[in-house]
C-alpha positions, 0 to 999 in steps of 0.5 A: 499499500503506498501511503502519503502524509500529506500536512499544512504546519502554520508554526510548524508543530504539525510540521514535526508530527507528520515528518516524524510520522513519515519517516517511521512508515516509511511513507512519502512527505508532501507539504501543503503551503498556501499561496503567498505563504502565510505570514505570523501577522496571518495567522493571528487570530485574536486579531478579527481583520488577519487572513485566517479569520477573513479567509474563513469566515468568507471560505475563500479559495486558497491557491496552494503553491504545488501538486502532489505528484502521482497522486492517483499512486497513493491508498492512503492518505494522512492528512494533518493539520492544526485546527482552526474553528474547530475542524480543517483550515481553509488551505486544507480543504481547498488541497483537497478539492484538488485531487480526487480520491476515489479508491483512497483511505483518508484519516486526520490526524490534527494538532491543537493548543486548546481546540478538542477533534471535534466533527473535523474527520465528518467536516472534511468528507465534503473535500475529500471527493470519492475518498473514504475517511476512515478518522481522525485523531488529535495528537501531540507527537509522531507516536500517537500516529503510529500504531493507527498509520500500521494498521491502516497500512496493513 
C-alpha cells in the first residue's frame, strides 16, 4: 500500500509530527503551502482582520503552491493540520478539492493548542471527493499516530 503524509503547518508543530510519522512508516511526505504563504500576522487569530479569520468567514478559495506528483498512485493519505475553528483550515480544504480521492482511505491527524478534534473527520468528507475518511485523531506527537498508521497500511 502506497502512503502519503500530506500536511499543513502554520507554526511548525504539525510539520514535526508529519515528518516523524512519514519517516517511521516509510511514507512519502508533502507539505501543503498556501500561495502566498502565511505570515505571522496572517495567522494571528486574535486579530479579527487577520487573513486566517477573513478566509474562514468568507470560505475563500486558497491557491496551493505545488501539487502532489502522481497522486493517483496513493492508497492511503494521512492528512495533518492544526485545528482552526474546530476543523481543518481552509487551505487544507482547498488542497483536498484539487484531487480525485476515489479509492483512497484518508485519516486526519491534527495538532492543537487547546481545541478538541470534534467533528473534524465529518467536516472533511465534502472535500474528499470519492475517498473514504476513516477517522481523525488529535495528537501531540507522531508516536500517537504510529500504530494507527501501521494498522491502516495493513
